[in-house]
Predicted model as a PDB file, atoms N, CA, C, CB and O in Angstrom, pLDDT in the B-factor column:
MODEL        1                                                                  
ATOM      1  N   UNK A   1      64.348  93.582 134.337  1.00 46.00           N  
ATOM      2  CA  UNK A   1      63.500  92.794 133.465  1.00 46.00           C  
ATOM      3  C   UNK A   1      64.374  91.954 132.542  1.00 46.00           C  
ATOM      4  CB  UNK A   1      62.549  93.702 132.653  1.00 46.00           C  
ATOM      5  O   UNK A   1      65.474  92.364 132.171  1.00 46.00           O  
ATOM      6  N   UNK A   2      63.890  90.803 132.182  1.00 53.00           N  
ATOM      7  CA  UNK A   2      64.674  89.919 131.325  1.00 53.00           C  
ATOM      8  C   UNK A   2      64.138  89.890 129.902  1.00 53.00           C  
ATOM      9  CB  UNK A   2      64.691  88.515 131.897  1.00 53.00           C  
ATOM     10  O   UNK A   2      64.534  89.017 129.129  1.00 53.00           O  
ATOM     11  N   UNK A   3      63.275  90.784 129.535  1.00 59.00           N  
ATOM     12  CA  UNK A   3      62.690  90.770 128.201  1.00 59.00           C  
ATOM     13  C   UNK A   3      63.566  91.518 127.210  1.00 59.00           C  
ATOM     14  CB  UNK A   3      61.295  91.376 128.227  1.00 59.00           C  
ATOM     15  O   UNK A   3      64.242  92.486 127.558  1.00 59.00           O  
ATOM     16  N   UNK A   4      63.541  91.050 125.969  1.00 59.00           N  
ATOM     17  CA  UNK A   4      64.230  91.763 124.899  1.00 59.00           C  
ATOM     18  C   UNK A   4      65.573  91.179 124.544  1.00 59.00           C  
ATOM     19  CB  UNK A   4      64.406  93.178 125.277  1.00 59.00           C  
ATOM     20  O   UNK A   4      65.889  90.040 124.887  1.00 59.00           O  
ATOM     21  N   UNK A   5      66.359  91.978 123.850  1.00 59.00           N  
ATOM     22  CA  UNK A   5      67.659  91.561 123.345  1.00 59.00           C  
ATOM     23  C   UNK A   5      68.663  91.505 124.483  1.00 59.00           C  
ATOM     24  CB  UNK A   5      68.147  92.513 122.240  1.00 59.00           C  
ATOM     25  O   UNK A   5      69.036  92.541 125.034  1.00 59.00           O  
ATOM     26  N   UNK A   6      69.101  90.312 124.837  1.00 59.00           N  
ATOM     27  CA  UNK A   6      70.050  90.152 125.923  1.00 59.00           C  
ATOM     28  C   UNK A   6      71.493  90.276 125.449  1.00 59.00           C  
ATOM     29  CB  UNK A   6      69.844  88.821 126.592  1.00 59.00           C  
ATOM     30  O   UNK A   6      72.408  90.296 126.273  1.00 59.00           O  
ATOM     31  N   UNK A   7      71.714  90.358 124.136  1.00 63.00           N  
ATOM     32  CA  UNK A   7      73.072  90.432 123.609  1.00 63.00           C  
ATOM     33  C   UNK A   7      73.596  91.858 123.524  1.00 63.00           C  
ATOM     34  CB  UNK A   7      73.125  89.796 122.249  1.00 63.00           C  
ATOM     35  O   UNK A   7      74.799  92.081 123.663  1.00 63.00           O  
ATOM     36  N   UNK A   8      72.723  92.818 123.301  1.00 66.00           N  
ATOM     37  CA  UNK A   8      73.145  94.199 123.219  1.00 66.00           C  
ATOM     38  C   UNK A   8      73.920  94.550 121.964  1.00 66.00           C  
ATOM     39  CB  UNK A   8      73.959  94.521 124.389  1.00 66.00           C  
ATOM     40  O   UNK A   8      74.592  95.582 121.935  1.00 66.00           O  
ATOM     41  N   UNK A   9      73.852  93.736 120.935  1.00 66.00           N  
ATOM     42  CA  UNK A   9      74.519  94.057 119.682  1.00 66.00           C  
ATOM     43  C   UNK A   9      73.725  93.470 118.526  1.00 66.00           C  
ATOM     44  CB  UNK A   9      75.972  93.528 119.674  1.00 66.00           C  
ATOM     45  O   UNK A   9      72.836  92.643 118.727  1.00 66.00           O  
ATOM     46  N   UNK A  10      74.047  93.898 117.335  1.00 68.00           N  
ATOM     47  CA  UNK A  10      73.432  93.332 116.146  1.00 68.00           C  
ATOM     48  C   UNK A  10      74.430  93.390 114.999  1.00 68.00           C  
ATOM     49  CB  UNK A  10      72.126  94.082 115.782  1.00 68.00           C  
ATOM     50  O   UNK A  10      75.401  94.144 115.043  1.00 68.00           O  
ATOM     51  N   UNK A  11      74.182  92.596 113.988  1.00 70.00           N  
ATOM     52  CA  UNK A  11      75.004  92.569 112.790  1.00 70.00           C  
ATOM     53  C   UNK A  11      74.130  93.054 111.641  1.00 70.00           C  
ATOM     54  CB  UNK A  11      75.588  91.130 112.512  1.00 70.00           C  
ATOM     55  O   UNK A  11      73.020  92.558 111.448  1.00 70.00           O  
ATOM     56  N   UNK A  12      74.623  94.014 110.887  1.00 74.00           N  
ATOM     57  CA  UNK A  12      73.863  94.576 109.783  1.00 74.00           C  
ATOM     58  C   UNK A  12      74.653  94.384 108.500  1.00 74.00           C  
ATOM     59  CB  UNK A  12      73.547  96.076 110.023  1.00 74.00           C  
ATOM     60  O   UNK A  12      75.834  94.721 108.427  1.00 74.00           O  
ATOM     61  N   UNK A  13      73.997  93.847 107.505  1.00 78.00           N  
ATOM     62  CA  UNK A  13      74.583  93.735 106.173  1.00 78.00           C  
ATOM     63  C   UNK A  13      73.836  94.695 105.251  1.00 78.00           C  
ATOM     64  CB  UNK A  13      74.515  92.258 105.635  1.00 78.00           C  
ATOM     65  O   UNK A  13      72.605  94.714 105.242  1.00 78.00           O  
ATOM     66  N   UNK A  14      74.556  95.470 104.496  1.00 81.00           N  
ATOM     67  CA  UNK A  14      73.957  96.371 103.520  1.00 81.00           C  
ATOM     68  C   UNK A  14      74.025  95.728 102.143  1.00 81.00           C  
ATOM     69  CB  UNK A  14      74.669  97.750 103.521  1.00 81.00           C  
ATOM     70  O   UNK A  14      74.990  95.037 101.816  1.00 81.00           O  
ATOM     71  N   UNK A  15      72.995  95.960 101.342  1.00 82.00           N  
ATOM     72  CA  UNK A  15      73.010  95.448  99.976  1.00 82.00           C  
ATOM     73  C   UNK A  15      73.073  96.628  99.012  1.00 82.00           C  
ATOM     74  CB  UNK A  15      71.757  94.562  99.693  1.00 82.00           C  
ATOM     75  O   UNK A  15      72.595  97.722  99.314  1.00 82.00           O  
ATOM     76  N   UNK A  16      73.657  96.394  97.874  1.00 85.00           N  
ATOM     77  CA  UNK A  16      73.769  97.397  96.827  1.00 85.00           C  
ATOM     78  C   UNK A  16      72.772  97.043  95.732  1.00 85.00           C  
ATOM     79  CB  UNK A  16      75.227  97.477  96.265  1.00 85.00           C  
ATOM     80  O   UNK A  16      72.801  95.940  95.187  1.00 85.00           O  
ATOM     81  N   UNK A  17      71.892  97.985  95.415  1.00 85.00           N  
ATOM     82  CA  UNK A  17      70.931  97.796  94.326  1.00 85.00           C  
ATOM     83  C   UNK A  17      71.383  98.691  93.182  1.00 85.00           C  
ATOM     84  CB  UNK A  17      69.448  98.132  94.777  1.00 85.00           C  
ATOM     85  O   UNK A  17      71.362  99.915  93.311  1.00 85.00           O  
ATOM     86  N   UNK A  18      71.789  98.099  92.064  1.00 87.00           N  
ATOM     87  CA  UNK A  18      72.246  98.913  90.929  1.00 87.00           C  
ATOM     88  C   UNK A  18      71.157  99.876  90.449  1.00 87.00           C  
ATOM     89  CB  UNK A  18      72.685  98.007  89.773  1.00 87.00           C  
ATOM     90  O   UNK A  18      69.976  99.527  90.442  1.00 87.00           O  
ATOM     91  N   UNK A  19      71.552 101.075  90.051  1.00 83.00           N  
ATOM     92  CA  UNK A  19      70.577 102.061  89.582  1.00 83.00           C  
ATOM     93  C   UNK A  19      69.881 101.624  88.298  1.00 83.00           C  
ATOM     94  CB  UNK A  19      71.257 103.397  89.360  1.00 83.00           C  
ATOM     95  O   UNK A  19      68.757 102.048  88.027  1.00 83.00           O  
ATOM     96  N   UNK A  20      70.531 100.790  87.516  1.00 88.00           N  
ATOM     97  CA  UNK A  20      69.948 100.393  86.225  1.00 88.00           C  
ATOM     98  C   UNK A  20      69.207  99.061  86.285  1.00 88.00           C  
ATOM     99  CB  UNK A  20      71.034 100.311  85.177  1.00 88.00           C  
ATOM    100  O   UNK A  20      68.927  98.469  85.243  1.00 88.00           O  
ATOM    101  N   UNK A  21      68.886  98.578  87.482  1.00 90.00           N  
ATOM    102  CA  UNK A  21      68.158  97.311  87.577  1.00 90.00           C  
ATOM    103  C   UNK A  21      66.728  97.517  87.060  1.00 90.00           C  
ATOM    104  CB  UNK A  21      68.148  96.779  89.054  1.00 90.00           C  
ATOM    105  O   UNK A  21      66.092  98.516  87.397  1.00 90.00           O  
ATOM    106  N   UNK A  22      66.227  96.600  86.261  1.00 94.00           N  
ATOM    107  CA  UNK A  22      64.858  96.751  85.754  1.00 94.00           C  
ATOM    108  C   UNK A  22      63.845  96.696  86.900  1.00 94.00           C  
ATOM    109  CB  UNK A  22      64.543  95.654  84.713  1.00 94.00           C  
ATOM    110  O   UNK A  22      64.030  95.973  87.879  1.00 94.00           O  
ATOM    111  N   UNK A  23      62.772  97.474  86.754  1.00 92.00           N  
ATOM    112  CA  UNK A  23      61.703  97.412  87.741  1.00 92.00           C  
ATOM    113  C   UNK A  23      61.047  96.033  87.682  1.00 92.00           C  
ATOM    114  CB  UNK A  23      60.657  98.536  87.499  1.00 92.00           C  
ATOM    115  O   UNK A  23      61.083  95.361  86.652  1.00 92.00           O  
ATOM    116  N   UNK A  24      60.459  95.630  88.779  1.00 94.00           N  
ATOM    117  CA  UNK A  24      59.772  94.350  88.801  1.00 94.00           C  
ATOM    118  C   UNK A  24      59.895  93.671  90.154  1.00 94.00           C  
ATOM    119  CB  UNK A  24      60.316  93.446  87.718  1.00 94.00           C  
ATOM    120  O   UNK A  24      60.407  94.238  91.120  1.00 94.00           O  
ATOM    121  N   UNK A  25      59.415  92.454  90.189  1.00 95.00           N  
ATOM    122  CA  UNK A  25      59.433  91.664  91.414  1.00 95.00           C  
ATOM    123  C   UNK A  25      60.664  90.778  91.449  1.00 95.00           C  
ATOM    124  CB  UNK A  25      58.160  90.817  91.534  1.00 95.00           C  
ATOM    125  O   UNK A  25      61.032  90.160  90.450  1.00 95.00           O  
ATOM    126  N   UNK A  26      61.293  90.725  92.611  1.00 94.00           N  
ATOM    127  CA  UNK A  26      62.513  89.937  92.800  1.00 94.00           C  
ATOM    128  C   UNK A  26      62.406  89.140  94.092  1.00 94.00           C  
ATOM    129  CB  UNK A  26      63.769  90.851  92.824  1.00 94.00           C  
ATOM    130  O   UNK A  26      61.545  89.392  94.935  1.00 94.00           O  
ATOM    131  N   UNK A  27      63.292  88.190  94.221  1.00 94.00           N  
ATOM    132  CA  UNK A  27      63.412  87.416  95.446  1.00 94.00           C  
ATOM    133  C   UNK A  27      64.799  87.680  96.026  1.00 94.00           C  
ATOM    134  CB  UNK A  27      63.182  85.884  95.184  1.00 94.00           C  
ATOM    135  O   UNK A  27      65.809  87.448  95.361  1.00 94.00           O  
ATOM    136  N   UNK A  28      64.845  88.158  97.246  1.00 91.00           N  
ATOM    137  CA  UNK A  28      66.101  88.381  97.951  1.00 91.00           C  
ATOM    138  C   UNK A  28      66.284  87.221  98.917  1.00 91.00           C  
ATOM    139  CB  UNK A  28      66.113  89.765  98.701  1.00 91.00           C  
ATOM    140  O   UNK A  28      65.422  86.964  99.758  1.00 91.00           O  
ATOM    141  N   UNK A  29      67.395  86.528  98.799  1.00 91.00           N  
ATOM    142  CA  UNK A  29      67.647  85.408  99.708  1.00 91.00           C  
ATOM    143  C   UNK A  29      69.001  85.607 100.379  1.00 91.00           C  
ATOM    144  CB  UNK A  29      67.602  84.045  98.950  1.00 91.00           C  
ATOM    145  O   UNK A  29      69.906  86.224  99.818  1.00 91.00           O  
ATOM    146  N   UNK A  30      69.116  85.080 101.571  1.00 88.00           N  
ATOM    147  CA  UNK A  30      70.371  85.178 102.304  1.00 88.00           C  
ATOM    148  C   UNK A  30      70.516  83.996 103.231  1.00 88.00           C  
ATOM    149  CB  UNK A  30      70.448  86.487 103.092  1.00 88.00           C  
ATOM    150  O   UNK A  30      69.548  83.296 103.527  1.00 88.00           O  
ATOM    151  N   UNK A  31      71.742  83.782 103.688  1.00 88.00           N  
ATOM    152  CA  UNK A  31      72.016  82.742 104.669  1.00 88.00           C  
ATOM    153  C   UNK A  31      73.056  83.245 105.641  1.00 88.00           C  
ATOM    154  CB  UNK A  31      72.486  81.439 103.991  1.00 88.00           C  
ATOM    155  O   UNK A  31      73.858  84.123 105.321  1.00 88.00           O  
ATOM    156  N   UNK A  32      73.035  82.693 106.803  1.00 84.00           N  
ATOM    157  CA  UNK A  32      74.068  83.022 107.771  1.00 84.00           C  
ATOM    158  C   UNK A  32      74.457  81.770 108.526  1.00 84.00           C  
ATOM    159  CB  UNK A  32      73.594  84.121 108.740  1.00 84.00           C  
ATOM    160  O   UNK A  32      73.630  80.898 108.793  1.00 84.00           O  
ATOM    161  N   UNK A  33      75.725  81.702 108.862  1.00 85.00           N  
ATOM    162  CA  UNK A  33      76.285  80.567 109.591  1.00 85.00           C  
ATOM    163  C   UNK A  33      76.545  81.011 111.022  1.00 85.00           C  
ATOM    164  CB  UNK A  33      77.597  80.040 108.916  1.00 85.00           C  
ATOM    165  O   UNK A  33      77.119  82.074 111.257  1.00 85.00           O  
ATOM    166  N   UNK A  34      76.124  80.199 111.965  1.00 83.00           N  
ATOM    167  CA  UNK A  34      76.368  80.552 113.354  1.00 83.00           C  
ATOM    168  C   UNK A  34      77.855  80.425 113.659  1.00 83.00           C  
ATOM    169  CB  UNK A  34      75.537  79.661 114.301  1.00 83.00           C  
ATOM    170  O   UNK A  34      78.560  79.602 113.074  1.00 83.00           O  
ATOM    171  N   UNK A  35      78.302  81.235 114.563  1.00 80.00           N  
ATOM    172  CA  UNK A  35      79.728  81.280 114.870  1.00 80.00           C  
ATOM    173  C   UNK A  35      80.158  80.152 115.795  1.00 80.00           C  
ATOM    174  CB  UNK A  35      80.080  82.606 115.494  1.00 80.00           C  
ATOM    175  O   UNK A  35      81.252  79.609 115.637  1.00 80.00           O  
ATOM    176  N   UNK A  36      79.327  79.794 116.745  1.00 83.00           N  
ATOM    177  CA  UNK A  36      79.752  78.856 117.783  1.00 83.00           C  
ATOM    178  C   UNK A  36      79.121  77.459 117.674  1.00 83.00           C  
ATOM    179  CB  UNK A  36      79.430  79.432 119.123  1.00 83.00           C  
ATOM    180  O   UNK A  36      79.465  76.570 118.453  1.00 83.00           O  
ATOM    181  N   UNK A  37      78.219  77.258 116.733  1.00 86.00           N  
ATOM    182  CA  UNK A  37      77.581  75.949 116.576  1.00 86.00           C  
ATOM    183  C   UNK A  37      77.555  75.568 115.103  1.00 86.00           C  
ATOM    184  CB  UNK A  37      76.144  75.958 117.161  1.00 86.00           C  
ATOM    185  O   UNK A  37      77.882  76.380 114.238  1.00 86.00           O  
ATOM    186  N   UNK A  38      77.172  74.353 114.829  1.00 88.00           N  
ATOM    187  CA  UNK A  38      77.121  73.863 113.450  1.00 88.00           C  
ATOM    188  C   UNK A  38      75.728  74.090 112.859  1.00 88.00           C  
ATOM    189  CB  UNK A  38      77.493  72.359 113.390  1.00 88.00           C  
ATOM    190  O   UNK A  38      75.089  73.153 112.380  1.00 88.00           O  
ATOM    191  N   UNK A  39      75.267  75.335 112.895  1.00 90.00           N  
ATOM    192  CA  UNK A  39      73.958  75.658 112.348  1.00 90.00           C  
ATOM    193  C   UNK A  39      74.102  76.634 111.184  1.00 90.00           C  
ATOM    194  CB  UNK A  39      73.045  76.250 113.438  1.00 90.00           C  
ATOM    195  O   UNK A  39      74.961  77.515 111.183  1.00 90.00           O  
ATOM    196  N   UNK A  40      73.238  76.447 110.202  1.00 90.00           N  
ATOM    197  CA  UNK A  40      73.147  77.357 109.065  1.00 90.00           C  
ATOM    198  C   UNK A  40      71.691  77.778 108.960  1.00 90.00           C  
ATOM    199  CB  UNK A  40      73.660  76.686 107.727  1.00 90.00           C  
ATOM    200  O   UNK A  40      70.792  76.937 108.988  1.00 90.00           O  
ATOM    201  N   UNK A  41      71.458  79.075 108.838  1.00 90.00           N  
ATOM    202  CA  UNK A  41      70.113  79.608 108.734  1.00 90.00           C  
ATOM    203  C   UNK A  41      69.951  80.262 107.369  1.00 90.00           C  
ATOM    204  CB  UNK A  41      69.821  80.617 109.875  1.00 90.00           C  
ATOM    205  O   UNK A  41      70.898  80.838 106.833  1.00 90.00           O  
ATOM    206  N   UNK A  42      68.761  80.171 106.816  1.00 92.00           N  
ATOM    207  CA  UNK A  42      68.483  80.796 105.526  1.00 92.00           C  
ATOM    208  C   UNK A  42      67.103  81.433 105.569  1.00 92.00           C  
ATOM    209  CB  UNK A  42      68.576  79.762 104.370  1.00 92.00           C  
ATOM    210  O   UNK A  42      66.224  80.994 106.311  1.00 92.00           O  
ATOM    211  N   UNK A  43      66.928  82.466 104.772  1.00 92.00           N  
ATOM    212  CA  UNK A  43      65.640  83.135 104.704  1.00 92.00           C  
ATOM    213  C   UNK A  43      65.534  83.829 103.357  1.00 92.00           C  
ATOM    214  CB  UNK A  43      65.463  84.147 105.874  1.00 92.00           C  
ATOM    215  O   UNK A  43      66.513  83.926 102.617  1.00 92.00           O  
ATOM    216  N   UNK A  44      64.345  84.308 103.049  1.00 93.00           N  
ATOM    217  CA  UNK A  44      64.156  85.037 101.802  1.00 93.00           C  
ATOM    218  C   UNK A  44      63.028  86.042 101.974  1.00 93.00           C  
ATOM    219  CB  UNK A  44      63.854  84.070 100.632  1.00 93.00           C  
ATOM    220  O   UNK A  44      62.250  85.973 102.925  1.00 93.00           O  
ATOM    221  N   UNK A  45      62.956  86.981 101.030  1.00 92.00           N  
ATOM    222  CA  UNK A  45      61.925  88.023 101.069  1.00 92.00           C  
ATOM    223  C   UNK A  45      61.556  88.411  99.650  1.00 92.00           C  
ATOM    224  CB  UNK A  45      62.410  89.266 101.868  1.00 92.00           C  
ATOM    225  O   UNK A  45      62.410  88.443  98.764  1.00 92.00           O  
ATOM    226  N   UNK A  46      60.288  88.703  99.439  1.00 93.00           N  
ATOM    227  CA  UNK A  46      59.830  89.256  98.172  1.00 93.00           C  
ATOM    228  C   UNK A  46      60.150  90.738  98.160  1.00 93.00           C  
ATOM    229  CB  UNK A  46      58.307  89.009  97.959  1.00 93.00           C  
ATOM    230  O   UNK A  46      59.903  91.439  99.141  1.00 93.00           O  
ATOM    231  N   UNK A  47      60.704  91.222  97.042  1.00 90.00           N  
ATOM    232  CA  UNK A  47      61.085  92.625  96.896  1.00 90.00           C  
ATOM    233  C   UNK A  47      60.522  93.134  95.582  1.00 90.00           C  
ATOM    234  CB  UNK A  47      62.636  92.807  96.951  1.00 90.00           C  
ATOM    235  O   UNK A  47      60.606  92.452  94.560  1.00 90.00           O  
ATOM    236  N   UNK A  48      59.952  94.325  95.604  1.00 90.00           N  
ATOM    237  CA  UNK A  48      59.483  94.965  94.378  1.00 90.00           C  
ATOM    238  C   UNK A  48      60.323  96.209  94.133  1.00 90.00           C  
ATOM    239  CB  UNK A  48      57.965  95.323  94.468  1.00 90.00           C  
ATOM    240  O   UNK A  48      60.393  97.097  94.984  1.00 90.00           O  
ATOM    241  N   UNK A  49      60.962  96.272  92.966  1.00 89.00           N  
ATOM    242  CA  UNK A  49      61.750  97.432  92.562  1.00 89.00           C  
ATOM    243  C   UNK A  49      60.844  98.320  91.719  1.00 89.00           C  
ATOM    244  CB  UNK A  49      63.049  97.011  91.767  1.00 89.00           C  
ATOM    245  O   UNK A  49      60.260  97.869  90.733  1.00 89.00           O  
ATOM    246  N   UNK A  50      60.730  99.599  92.117  1.00 85.00           N  
ATOM    247  CA  UNK A  50      59.896 100.552  91.380  1.00 85.00           C  
ATOM    248  C   UNK A  50      60.792 101.627  90.791  1.00 85.00           C  
ATOM    249  CB  UNK A  50      58.804 101.182  92.300  1.00 85.00           C  
ATOM    250  O   UNK A  50      61.970 101.724  91.134  1.00 85.00           O  
ATOM    251  N   UNK A  51      60.222 102.442  89.893  1.00 82.00           N  
ATOM    252  CA  UNK A  51      61.030 103.438  89.205  1.00 82.00           C  
ATOM    253  C   UNK A  51      61.326 104.671  90.050  1.00 82.00           C  
ATOM    254  CB  UNK A  51      60.345 103.854  87.948  1.00 82.00           C  
ATOM    255  O   UNK A  51      62.160 105.483  89.649  1.00 82.00           O  
ATOM    256  N   UNK A  52      60.701 104.842  91.167  1.00 74.00           N  
ATOM    257  CA  UNK A  52      60.997 105.954  92.054  1.00 74.00           C  
ATOM    258  C   UNK A  52      60.370 107.269  91.651  1.00 74.00           C  
ATOM    259  CB  UNK A  52      62.444 106.129  92.142  1.00 74.00           C  
ATOM    260  O   UNK A  52      60.687 108.298  92.248  1.00 74.00           O  
ATOM    261  N   UNK A  53      59.488 107.278  90.658  1.00 73.00           N  
ATOM    262  CA  UNK A  53      58.888 108.543  90.236  1.00 73.00           C  
ATOM    263  C   UNK A  53      57.737 108.961  91.144  1.00 73.00           C  
ATOM    264  CB  UNK A  53      58.397 108.434  88.803  1.00 73.00           C  
ATOM    265  O   UNK A  53      57.325 110.120  91.119  1.00 73.00           O  
ATOM    266  N   UNK A  54      57.223 108.055  91.930  1.00 73.00           N  
ATOM    267  CA  UNK A  54      56.127 108.372  92.841  1.00 73.00           C  
ATOM    268  C   UNK A  54      56.588 108.280  94.279  1.00 73.00           C  
ATOM    269  CB  UNK A  54      54.941 107.439  92.608  1.00 73.00           C  
ATOM    270  O   UNK A  54      57.763 108.027  94.546  1.00 73.00           O  
ATOM    271  N   UNK A  55      55.674 108.483  95.200  1.00 76.00           N  
ATOM    272  CA  UNK A  55      56.050 108.386  96.610  1.00 76.00           C  
ATOM    273  C   UNK A  55      56.384 106.945  96.986  1.00 76.00           C  
ATOM    274  CB  UNK A  55      54.922 108.918  97.505  1.00 76.00           C  
ATOM    275  O   UNK A  55      55.836 105.996  96.425  1.00 76.00           O  
ATOM    276  N   UNK A  56      57.278 106.809  97.930  1.00 72.00           N  
ATOM    277  CA  UNK A  56      57.645 105.471  98.405  1.00 72.00           C  
ATOM    278  C   UNK A  56      56.466 104.855  99.127  1.00 72.00           C  
ATOM    279  CB  UNK A  56      58.884 105.526  99.336  1.00 72.00           C  
ATOM    280  O   UNK A  56      55.741 105.554  99.836  1.00 72.00           O  
ATOM    281  N   UNK A  57      56.258 103.544  98.957  1.00 72.00           N  
ATOM    282  CA  UNK A  57      55.160 102.902  99.683  1.00 72.00           C  
ATOM    283  C   UNK A  57      55.447 102.896 101.181  1.00 72.00           C  
ATOM    284  CB  UNK A  57      54.940 101.461  99.174  1.00 72.00           C  
ATOM    285  O   UNK A  57      56.602 102.861 101.607  1.00 72.00           O  
ATOM    286  N   UNK A  58      54.388 102.932 101.962  1.00 79.00           N  
ATOM    287  CA  UNK A  58      54.554 102.893 103.415  1.00 79.00           C  
ATOM    288  C   UNK A  58      54.962 101.485 103.833  1.00 79.00           C  
ATOM    289  CB  UNK A  58      53.245 103.327 104.142  1.00 79.00           C  
ATOM    290  O   UNK A  58      54.385 100.506 103.359  1.00 79.00           O  
ATOM    291  N   UNK A  59      55.950 101.375 104.714  1.00 78.00           N  
ATOM    292  CA  UNK A  59      56.331 100.044 105.192  1.00 78.00           C  
ATOM    293  C   UNK A  59      55.239  99.482 106.087  1.00 78.00           C  
ATOM    294  CB  UNK A  59      57.674 100.095 105.951  1.00 78.00           C  
ATOM    295  O   UNK A  59      54.459 100.243 106.658  1.00 78.00           O  
ATOM    296  N   UNK A  60      55.169  98.159 106.220  1.00 76.00           N  
ATOM    297  CA  UNK A  60      54.165  97.583 107.107  1.00 76.00           C  
ATOM    298  C   UNK A  60      54.450  97.981 108.550  1.00 76.00           C  
ATOM    299  CB  UNK A  60      54.130  96.048 106.967  1.00 76.00           C  
ATOM    300  O   UNK A  60      55.594  98.246 108.921  1.00 76.00           O  
ATOM    301  N   UNK A  61      53.404  98.017 109.346  1.00 80.00           N  
ATOM    302  CA  UNK A  61      53.558  98.352 110.763  1.00 80.00           C  
ATOM    303  C   UNK A  61      54.394  97.281 111.449  1.00 80.00           C  
ATOM    304  CB  UNK A  61      52.176  98.493 111.457  1.00 80.00           C  
ATOM    305  O   UNK A  61      54.224  96.095 111.168  1.00 80.00           O  
ATOM    306  N   UNK A  62      55.288  97.677 112.339  1.00 75.00           N  
ATOM    307  CA  UNK A  62      56.105  96.671 113.033  1.00 75.00           C  
ATOM    308  C   UNK A  62      55.246  95.787 113.916  1.00 75.00           C  
ATOM    309  CB  UNK A  62      57.194  97.345 113.874  1.00 75.00           C  
ATOM    310  O   UNK A  62      54.264  96.234 114.509  1.00 75.00           O  
ATOM    311  N   UNK A  63      55.628  94.546 113.990  1.00 70.00           N  
ATOM    312  CA  UNK A  63      54.919  93.597 114.848  1.00 70.00           C  
ATOM    313  C   UNK A  63      55.552  93.633 116.233  1.00 70.00           C  
ATOM    314  CB  UNK A  63      54.958  92.151 114.250  1.00 70.00           C  
ATOM    315  O   UNK A  63      56.762  93.820 116.357  1.00 70.00           O  
ATOM    316  N   UNK A  64      54.759  93.457 117.256  1.00 69.00           N  
ATOM    317  CA  UNK A  64      55.345  93.464 118.600  1.00 69.00           C  
ATOM    318  C   UNK A  64      56.279  92.279 118.797  1.00 69.00           C  
ATOM    319  CB  UNK A  64      54.244  93.446 119.665  1.00 69.00           C  
ATOM    320  O   UNK A  64      56.053  91.198 118.254  1.00 69.00           O  
ATOM    321  N   UNK A  65      57.330  92.497 119.580  1.00 62.00           N  
ATOM    322  CA  UNK A  65      58.286  91.434 119.860  1.00 62.00           C  
ATOM    323  C   UNK A  65      57.571  90.299 120.581  1.00 62.00           C  
ATOM    324  CB  UNK A  65      59.477  91.963 120.704  1.00 62.00           C  
ATOM    325  O   UNK A  65      56.786  90.529 121.501  1.00 62.00           O  
ATOM    326  N   UNK A  66      57.850  89.083 120.156  1.00 55.00           N  
ATOM    327  CA  UNK A  66      57.198  87.925 120.753  1.00 55.00           C  
ATOM    328  C   UNK A  66      58.177  87.040 121.496  1.00 55.00           C  
ATOM    329  CB  UNK A  66      56.491  87.122 119.693  1.00 55.00           C  
ATOM    330  O   UNK A  66      57.797  85.997 122.029  1.00 55.00           O  
ATOM    331  N   UNK A  67      59.427  87.444 121.535  1.00 55.00           N  
ATOM    332  CA  UNK A  67      60.457  86.601 122.126  1.00 55.00           C  
ATOM    333  C   UNK A  67      60.973  87.222 123.410  1.00 55.00           C  
ATOM    334  CB  UNK A  67      61.607  86.379 121.141  1.00 55.00           C  
ATOM    335  O   UNK A  67      61.235  88.424 123.467  1.00 55.00           O  
ATOM    336  N   UNK A  68      61.118  86.411 124.425  1.00 52.00           N  
ATOM    337  CA  UNK A  68      61.802  86.852 125.632  1.00 52.00           C  
ATOM    338  C   UNK A  68      63.014  85.964 125.818  1.00 52.00           C  
ATOM    339  CB  UNK A  68      60.863  86.805 126.884  1.00 52.00           C  
ATOM    340  O   UNK A  68      62.984  84.778 125.487  1.00 52.00           O  
ATOM    341  N   UNK A  69      64.072  86.536 126.345  1.00 54.00           N  
ATOM    342  CA  UNK A  69      65.332  85.824 126.490  1.00 54.00           C  
ATOM    343  C   UNK A  69      65.710  85.731 127.961  1.00 54.00           C  
ATOM    344  CB  UNK A  69      66.445  86.517 125.689  1.00 54.00           C  
ATOM    345  O   UNK A  69      65.474  86.664 128.729  1.00 54.00           O  
ATOM    346  N   UNK A  70      66.295  84.611 128.348  1.00 55.00           N  
ATOM    347  CA  UNK A  70      66.851  84.476 129.678  1.00 55.00           C  
ATOM    348  C   UNK A  70      65.817  84.492 130.787  1.00 55.00           C  
ATOM    349  CB  UNK A  70      67.825  85.551 129.912  1.00 55.00           C  
ATOM    350  O   UNK A  70      66.144  84.855 131.917  1.00 55.00           O  
ATOM    351  N   UNK A  71      64.589  84.114 130.505  1.00 54.00           N  
ATOM    352  CA  UNK A  71      63.543  84.148 131.512  1.00 54.00           C  
ATOM    353  C   UNK A  71      63.091  82.727 131.840  1.00 54.00           C  
ATOM    354  CB  UNK A  71      62.353  85.000 131.031  1.00 54.00           C  
ATOM    355  O   UNK A  71      63.151  81.825 131.004  1.00 54.00           O  
ATOM    356  N   UNK A  72      62.647  82.559 133.054  1.00 53.00           N  
ATOM    357  CA  UNK A  72      62.017  81.285 133.428  1.00 53.00           C  
ATOM    358  C   UNK A  72      60.516  81.463 133.435  1.00 53.00           C  
ATOM    359  CB  UNK A  72      62.515  80.791 134.815  1.00 53.00           C  
ATOM    360  O   UNK A  72      60.022  82.588 133.371  1.00 53.00           O  
ATOM    361  N   UNK A  73      59.794  80.377 133.511  1.00 52.00           N  
ATOM    362  CA  UNK A  73      58.326  80.443 133.554  1.00 52.00           C  
ATOM    363  C   UNK A  73      57.819  80.849 134.929  1.00 52.00           C  
ATOM    364  CB  UNK A  73      57.723  79.097 133.164  1.00 52.00           C  
ATOM    365  O   UNK A  73      56.611  80.993 135.119  1.00 52.00           O  
ATOM    366  N   UNK A  74      58.708  81.036 135.885  1.00 50.00           N  
ATOM    367  CA  UNK A  74      58.290  81.374 137.245  1.00 50.00           C  
ATOM    368  C   UNK A  74      58.093  82.866 137.467  1.00 50.00           C  
ATOM    369  CB  UNK A  74      59.298  80.861 138.222  1.00 50.00           C  
ATOM    370  O   UNK A  74      57.788  83.281 138.585  1.00 50.00           O  
ATOM    371  N   UNK A  75      58.258  83.675 136.441  1.00 47.00           N  
ATOM    372  CA  UNK A  75      58.144  85.125 136.614  1.00 47.00           C  
ATOM    373  C   UNK A  75      56.722  85.579 136.466  1.00 47.00           C  
ATOM    374  CB  UNK A  75      59.019  85.857 135.619  1.00 47.00           C  
ATOM    375  O   UNK A  75      56.440  86.772 136.580  1.00 47.00           O  
TER     376      UNK A  75                                                      
ENDMDL                                                                          
END                                                                             
């Protein structure tokens, strides 16, 4: 099958959140530069920092993958 991640690897960046950061809403932004082309990608996410005294909120349900790689329309 030709569906899914055809690269077999991923890059993970970890972020450090200081313990003394005030609770509240923040914007996390990042960018990445492609290695082999002249492209720059950027994205952002809304983040809410809570005091941790209650249970962690449930993460949203994962969305099904919508991308296929290396496939032709003849399949």
